[in-house]
C-alpha positions as CSV (number, residue, x, y, z in Angstrom):
1,M,-42.4,2.8,21.6
2,R,-38.7,2.1,21.5
3,K,-37.9,5.8,21.9
4,I,-40.2,5.9,25.0
5,L,-38.5,2.9,26.5
6,F,-35.1,4.7,26.2
7,I,-36.4,7.8,27.9
8,L,-37.7,5.8,30.8
9,V,-34.3,4.2,31.6
10,L,-31.9,7.0,31.2
11,L,-30.8,6.8,34.8
12,H,-29.7,3.2,34.2
13,Y,-26.0,3.0,34.5
14,G,-25.5,-0.8,34.5
15,C,-24.6,-3.1,31.8
16,S,-26.0,-6.5,30.7
17,N,-23.3,-7.0,28.0
18,A,-20.1,-8.3,29.7
19,S,-17.9,-7.1,26.8
20,H,-18.9,-3.5,27.4
21,C,-19.4,-3.3,31.2
22,G,-16.9,-0.4,31.4
23,L,-19.4,1.9,29.6
24,Q,-22.0,4.0,31.3
25,V,-25.0,5.8,29.9
26,G,-23.9,9.2,28.6
27,D,-20.4,8.1,27.7
28,L,-19.1,9.3,24.3
29,L,-17.6,6.9,21.8
30,F,-15.1,8.4,19.4
31,Q,-14.4,6.6,16.1
32,S,-11.6,7.0,13.6
33,G,-12.9,5.9,10.3
34,N,-11.1,5.3,7.0
35,G,-13.7,6.3,4.4
36,S,-13.2,9.3,2.2
37,L,-15.3,11.7,4.4
38,S,-13.7,10.4,7.6
39,R,-10.3,11.1,6.1
40,A,-11.3,14.6,5.1
41,I,-12.6,15.3,8.7
42,K,-9.4,14.0,10.3
43,E,-7.3,16.0,7.8
44,V,-8.5,19.3,9.0
45,T,-9.4,18.7,12.7
46,K,-7.4,17.6,15.7
47,G,-8.3,15.5,18.7
48,A,-7.0,15.2,22.3
49,D,-3.3,14.3,22.6
50,G,-2.8,14.6,18.8
51,R,-5.3,11.8,18.0
52,S,-7.7,11.9,15.1
53,F,-11.4,11.2,15.3
54,S,-14.0,11.3,12.6
55,H,-17.2,10.3,14.4
56,V,-18.8,10.4,17.8
57,G,-21.9,8.9,19.4
58,M,-23.4,8.7,22.9
59,V,-24.2,5.6,24.9
60,A,-27.9,4.9,25.9
61,A,-29.5,1.9,27.4
62,D,-32.9,0.2,27.0
63,S,-35.2,-1.2,29.6
64,G,-33.3,-4.5,29.6
65,G,-30.0,-2.9,30.1
66,R,-28.8,-3.4,26.5
67,L,-26.4,-0.7,25.4
68,W,-27.0,1.4,22.3
69,V,-25.4,4.4,20.7
70,V,-27.4,7.3,19.7
71,E,-25.7,8.9,16.7
72,A,-26.1,11.2,13.7
73,A,-24.8,9.1,10.8
74,G,-25.5,8.8,7.1
75,G,-29.1,7.7,7.6
76,G,-29.9,10.4,10.1
77,V,-30.1,10.3,13.9
78,Q,-30.4,6.7,14.9
79,L,-30.0,4.2,17.7
80,T,-27.3,1.6,16.9
81,P,-26.5,-1.4,19.1
82,V,-23.2,-0.7,20.8
83,D,-21.7,-4.0,19.4
84,S,-22.7,-3.0,15.9
85,F,-21.2,0.5,16.4
86,T,-17.9,-0.9,17.5
87,R,-17.8,-3.5,14.7
88,R,-18.5,-0.8,12.1
89,G,-15.4,1.2,12.6
90,A,-12.4,1.5,14.9
91,V,-13.5,3.0,18.3
92,A,-10.4,4.8,19.3
93,A,-11.5,6.3,22.6
94,A,-14.3,6.8,25.0
95,G,-15.1,9.9,27.0
96,R,-17.0,10.5,30.2
97,V,-18.2,13.8,31.6
98,K,-16.5,14.6,34.9
99,E,-18.4,14.0,38.1
100,A,-19.6,17.6,38.6
101,Y,-21.5,17.4,35.3
102,K,-23.1,14.0,35.6
103,P,-26.5,15.4,36.6
104,L,-26.7,16.7,33.0
105,I,-26.6,13.2,31.5
106,P,-30.2,12.1,31.7
107,D,-31.5,15.2,30.0
108,A,-28.7,15.1,27.4
109,V,-29.4,11.5,26.4
110,A,-33.2,12.1,26.4
111,F,-32.7,15.0,24.0
112,A,-30.5,13.0,21.7
113,V,-32.9,10.1,21.6
114,R,-35.8,12.4,20.8
115,Q,-34.0,13.5,17.7
116,T,-34.2,10.0,16.2
117,G,-35.2,10.2,12.6
118,T,-33.8,13.7,12.1
119,P,-32.0,13.9,8.8
120,Y,-28.2,13.9,8.6
121,D,-26.6,17.3,8.0
122,S,-24.2,16.6,5.2
123,A,-23.7,20.4,4.8
124,Y,-22.3,20.6,8.3
125,L,-24.2,23.9,9.0
126,Y,-25.1,24.5,12.6
127,S,-28.8,24.8,13.5
128,N,-30.4,24.1,10.1
129,G,-32.9,21.5,11.3
130,M,-30.5,18.5,10.6
131,Y,-27.7,17.0,12.6
132,Y,-24.1,15.8,12.0
133,C,-22.5,13.7,14.7
134,S,-20.8,16.2,17.0
135,E,-23.6,18.8,16.5
136,L,-26.1,16.3,18.0
137,I,-23.9,15.9,21.1
138,Y,-23.4,19.6,21.4
139,D,-27.1,20.4,21.3
140,A,-27.9,17.6,23.7
141,F,-25.7,19.0,26.4
142,L,-26.7,22.6,25.5
143,Y,-30.3,21.5,26.2
144,A,-29.4,19.7,29.4
145,N,-27.4,22.7,30.6
146,C,-30.5,25.0,30.2
147,G,-29.3,26.8,27.1
148,T,-25.8,27.5,28.4
149,P,-23.1,26.0,26.1
150,F,-21.4,22.9,27.6
151,F,-19.1,22.2,24.7
152,S,-17.7,24.9,22.4
153,L,-18.6,26.1,18.9
154,E,-15.6,27.2,17.0
155,P,-15.1,28.7,13.5
156,M,-14.9,25.7,11.2
157,T,-12.0,25.3,8.8
158,F,-11.8,22.9,5.8
159,K,-8.2,23.8,5.0
160,V,-5.2,21.5,5.5
161,P,-3.1,23.0,8.3
162,A,0.2,22.3,6.5
163,T,-0.8,24.1,3.3
164,G,-3.5,26.5,4.2
165,E,-5.4,25.3,1.1
166,F,-8.9,23.7,1.1
167,S,-8.8,19.9,1.4
168,A,-9.5,18.2,-1.9
169,G,-12.0,16.0,-0.2
170,W,-14.0,18.9,1.2
171,T,-13.8,20.8,-2.1
172,A,-15.3,17.8,-3.9
173,H,-17.9,17.3,-1.1
174,Y,-19.3,20.8,-1.4
175,E,-19.2,20.8,-5.1
176,K,-21.5,17.8,-5.1
177,L,-23.9,19.8,-2.7
178,H,-23.6,22.8,-5.0
179,I,-23.0,25.1,-2.0
180,P,-19.9,27.1,-1.0
181,V,-17.5,25.6,1.6
182,P,-18.7,27.1,4.9
183,E,-15.3,28.2,6.0
184,G,-15.4,30.2,9.2
185,E,-19.0,29.3,10.1
186,P,-19.6,28.2,13.7
187,G,-19.5,24.4,14.3
188,C,-17.9,21.5,16.2
189,N,-16.2,18.3,15.4
190,P,-15.4,15.0,17.2
191,G,-11.8,16.0,17.8
192,G,-12.9,19.3,19.4
193,L,-15.3,17.5,21.7
194,S,-12.5,15.1,22.7
195,R,-10.3,18.0,23.8
196,S,-12.9,19.4,26.2
197,E,-11.7,19.8,29.8
198,K,-15.1,18.7,30.9
199,I,-14.6,15.1,29.9
200,E,-12.2,12.3,30.8
201,L,-10.9,10.3,27.8
202,W,-9.6,6.8,27.8
203,E,-8.6,4.2,25.2
204,F,-11.4,1.9,24.2
205,S,-11.8,-1.1,22.0
206,A,-14.5,-3.6,21.1
207,D,-12.8,-6.1,23.5
208,N,-13.3,-3.8,26.6
């Protein structure tokens, strides 16, 4: 039922929470976490203007105007109250698709919400029936754009730029999964999404 309520109000752009009235449905929230996996992500990726991001989610609203974030996190694709999302980790920036692309937002958010319950993709392999955070956003806008890529897939690297060697964090991560590091496989990351020319980025904090 909750999922249906979200789909019915995707055109809602208001805000009943005064602390987050700068946000709109479809906005992207970029986090910069400090956990071991977050550090590994930031070590091998880059965001807009040299910033580092480790996670991204998309804003949705329910029938009462309460804001949520649809995200692929450790428990799978889930709906998280925006206040809980911002308290959980530092939200370093927010992104909004430019005016020309706003007609895509309702279908993109609806797609993302429909994925609720999909397992988290800890292998970071594109199109394997699971989702990691930026992959969910990529597929949501791919769907909304009728199968034409909106964001870009790029060859993934798990190597530290300064050394050209695999990050120790990523080496340990894939050893635990008993699979090879998927170096060069197509994928995306929060930093890459933040660099898209199709969105406008601004500083954001829990006090906005």
